[in-house]
LONUKE-590351 format. One record per residue (C-alpha): residue in one letter; z, x, y. Coordinates in pm, 1 decimal. Each point is the difference from the previous one (the first is absolute). Layout:
REM residues N
+------+----------+----------+----------+
! type !        w !        u !        v !
+------+----------+----------+----------+
!    A !        Z !        X !        Y !
...
+------+----------+----------+----------+
REM end
This chain:
REM residues 148
+------+----------+----------+----------+
! type !        w !        u !        v !
+------+----------+----------+----------+
!    X !   -518.3 !   1916.9 !    428.9 !
!    X !     23.6 !   -335.5 !   -175.4 !
!    X !   -170.6 !   -311.6 !    121.4 !
!    X !    165.8 !   -334.5 !    -64.0 !
!    X !   -147.0 !   -349.4 !    -11.2 !
!    X !    234.4 !   -291.5 !     72.5 !
!    X !   -139.2 !   -344.0 !    -82.3 !
!    X !    191.3 !   -319.4 !     70.1 !
!    X !    -17.6 !   -379.1 !      6.1 !
!    X !    211.3 !   -197.6 !    244.4 !
!    X !      5.7 !   -370.1 !     75.3 !
!    X !    291.4 !    -37.1 !    242.1 !
!    X !     -2.0 !    357.6 !    131.3 !
!    X !    305.0 !    117.8 !   -197.3 !
!    X !   -190.7 !    230.1 !   -233.9 !
!    X !   -212.9 !    124.2 !    288.3 !
!    X !    320.0 !     98.6 !    185.3 !
!    X !    107.5 !    192.7 !   -307.7 !
!    X !   -341.8 !    171.9 !    -17.4 !
!    X !     26.1 !     99.5 !    367.2 !
!    X !    349.3 !    148.7 !    -47.6 !
!    X !    -98.5 !    188.3 !   -314.6 !
!    X !   -324.0 !    122.3 !    158.3 !
!    X !    176.6 !    119.3 !    315.6 !
!    X !    253.9 !    197.3 !   -204.9 !
!    X !   -281.1 !    165.7 !   -196.6 !
!    X !   -195.8 !     86.3 !    316.1 !
!    X !    310.7 !    162.5 !    147.7 !
!    X !     -3.9 !    248.1 !   -289.4 !
!    X !   -350.6 !    108.0 !    103.1 !
!    X !   -157.7 !   -152.4 !   -310.4 !
!    X !   -331.6 !   -181.5 !     21.5 !
!    X !     18.8 !   -372.4 !    -76.4 !
!    X !   -252.8 !   -281.6 !     14.4 !
!    X !    137.2 !   -353.6 !     21.9 !
!    X !   -215.6 !   -298.9 !    -97.1 !
!    X !     41.1 !   -365.2 !    -78.7 !
!    X !    -97.6 !    -73.3 !   -358.6 !
!    X !   -274.6 !   -237.4 !    118.0 !
!    X !   -167.6 !    295.6 !    176.2 !
!    X !    -35.5 !    233.7 !   -297.4 !
!    X !   -111.8 !     31.7 !   -359.4 !
!    X !    196.1 !    134.5 !   -296.0 !
!    X !   -251.6 !    286.2 !    -40.6 !
!    X !    130.5 !    145.6 !    328.2 !
!    X !    318.0 !    101.3 !   -183.0 !
!    X !   -201.1 !    277.5 !   -162.4 !
!    X !    -60.7 !    165.6 !    339.4 !
!    X !    367.6 !     69.3 !     75.1 !
!    X !    268.6 !    228.2 !   -142.3 !
!    X !    271.5 !   -261.6 !     23.6 !
!    X !     21.6 !   -379.1 !     13.6 !
!    X !    251.9 !   -246.6 !    138.5 !
!    X !    -47.3 !   -370.5 !    -64.2 !
!    X !    193.9 !   -272.3 !    179.4 !
!    X !      4.5 !   -372.7 !    -60.8 !
!    X !    202.4 !   -309.7 !     52.4 !
!    X !     71.2 !   -215.8 !   -304.4 !
!    X !   -152.2 !   -345.0 !    -12.5 !
!    X !    169.1 !   -300.7 !   -156.3 !
!    X !    201.0 !     66.9 !   -312.4 !
!    X !    -99.4 !    365.1 !    -34.9 !
!    X !   -375.2 !     22.1 !     41.2 !
!    X !   -221.0 !    239.5 !    188.0 !
!    X !   -141.6 !   -162.5 !    312.2 !
!    X !   -362.1 !   -111.5 !    -24.1 !
!    X !   -103.9 !    281.9 !    237.3 !
!    X !    105.6 !    256.7 !   -261.2 !
!    X !   -141.8 !   -168.8 !   -311.9 !
!    X !   -355.2 !    142.0 !      8.3 !
!    X !    123.0 !    347.1 !     97.5 !
!    X !    256.8 !    -10.7 !   -282.1 !
!    X !   -265.3 !   -106.6 !   -252.2 !
!    X !   -241.3 !    269.4 !    124.3 !
!    X !    269.4 !    265.3 !    -50.9 !
!    X !    -12.2 !    -60.4 !   -375.3 !
!    X !   -166.6 !    295.5 !   -165.3 !
!    X !     20.5 !    232.1 !    301.4 !
!    X !    109.5 !    351.3 !    -92.5 !
!    X !    278.4 !     88.4 !    243.2 !
!    X !    143.7 !    286.6 !   -202.5 !
!    X !    139.4 !    269.2 !    228.0 !
!    X !     51.7 !   -237.1 !    291.8 !
!    X !    351.2 !    -63.0 !    131.0 !
!    X !     80.2 !   -362.1 !     77.2 !
!    X !    265.8 !   -235.4 !    134.0 !
!    X !     35.1 !   -372.6 !     61.4 !
!    X !    191.4 !   -212.2 !    250.4 !
!    X !     22.0 !   -365.7 !     85.8 !
!    X !    181.0 !   -287.9 !    159.4 !
!    X !    128.7 !   -312.8 !   -162.0 !
!    X !    256.0 !   -276.9 !    -11.1 !
!    X !    301.8 !      9.1 !   -233.0 !
!    X !    -20.6 !   -380.8 !    -22.0 !
!    X !   -270.1 !     46.0 !   -264.5 !
!    X !     89.3 !    114.9 !   -352.5 !
!    X !   -251.6 !    289.4 !     -2.9 !
!    X !    106.4 !    172.9 !    322.5 !
!    X !   -272.7 !    234.1 !    128.0 !
!    X !   -177.1 !    -13.5 !   -335.5 !
!    X !   -327.4 !    111.6 !    164.1 !
!    X !    161.4 !    345.5 !     33.0 !
!    X !     60.5 !     10.3 !   -375.2 !
!    X !   -351.6 !   -123.5 !    -80.7 !
!    X !   -159.3 !    267.4 !    218.5 !
!    X !    218.9 !    274.8 !   -148.0 !
!    X !   -108.4 !   -108.5 !   -349.0 !
!    X !   -368.3 !      5.0 !     97.7 !
!    X !     22.4 !    342.9 !    166.4 !
!    X !    180.4 !    139.2 !   -303.8 !
!    X !   -257.4 !   -148.5 !   -238.7 !
!    X !   -271.6 !    176.3 !    204.7 !
!    X !    177.4 !    334.3 !    -45.2 !
!    X !    155.1 !     34.3 !    346.2 !
!    X !    337.2 !    171.4 !     27.7 !
!    X !    231.8 !   -249.4 !    172.8 !
!    X !    243.6 !    244.1 !    162.4 !
!    X !    247.2 !   -231.6 !    172.8 !
!    X !    179.5 !   -319.9 !    -88.5 !
!    X !   -173.1 !   -306.2 !    142.1 !
!    X !    136.6 !   -102.0 !    340.0 !
!    X !     89.5 !   -368.9 !     26.6 !
!    X !    109.3 !   -165.9 !    325.6 !
!    X !     98.7 !   -359.9 !     53.1 !
!    X !   -211.8 !   -150.3 !    277.9 !
!    X !    -58.9 !    240.1 !    291.1 !
!    X !    152.5 !    347.5 !     19.3 !
!    X !    306.0 !    -16.7 !    225.5 !
!    X !    311.8 !    210.3 !     36.4 !
!    X !     39.3 !    240.9 !   -290.6 !
!    X !   -333.3 !   -109.2 !   -147.5 !
!    X !   -178.0 !    175.7 !    286.2 !
!    X !    162.9 !    325.7 !   -106.1 !
!    X !    -81.1 !    -72.9 !   -365.1 !
!    X !   -368.4 !    -39.2 !     88.6 !
!    X !     -6.2 !    323.2 !    198.0 !
!    X !    185.0 !    185.7 !   -277.9 !
!    X !   -246.9 !   -138.3 !   -254.5 !
!    X !   -288.3 !    153.6 !    197.7 !
!    X !    178.1 !    330.9 !     48.3 !
!    X !    102.0 !     22.9 !   -368.0 !
!    X !   -350.7 !    -83.8 !   -113.3 !
!    X !   -141.9 !    277.6 !    216.7 !
!    X !    240.2 !    250.3 !   -155.6 !
!    X !    -94.2 !   -114.4 !   -351.7 !
!    X !   -372.2 !     23.6 !     76.8 !
!    X !     40.3 !    363.1 !    107.1 !
!    X !    197.0 !    100.4 !   -313.0 !
+------+----------+----------+----------+
REM end
C-alpha cells in the first residue's frame, strides 16, 4: 500500500480547503495520507513517502509564498526518483502569472526526479461549485496513478 504526503501553504484558507478536499478523497480510497502545513515539515521528509502532493497559493505577481521558500530551496538536490507527485494551488486571475506557484513546484519536483503524474490543479480563490468536484477528482486520480 502506498503512503502519500500532502504538504500545503495557505494564507486565506483557500489552499487549505483544497488540501482537505483532496485528502478526504484519497482517504476514501483506503490509501494512507499524511497532511501537513509546509511550516511544520522539512524537505527531507519527502524521502519517507511513496508519493507527494504539494499545494500552494501564489503570492504577488507569480511568486511562491514566503512560507514555501525555504522548503523549496531545501528540495534542491533531493533525489525523488521513483516517487509519484502532483501539485495544486489557488490564485487570482487578476495577476498575469495565475497560480504560478503550481508551475514552480512542478518544475522543482521534476528537477528532483519525481514523476509528476497529473496536470497541476489551479483554482481561483476558494473551491466552490464544480471546483469542489475537481479537487476530489484530483485526489482520486492521483491515488489511481500512484497504484499503477
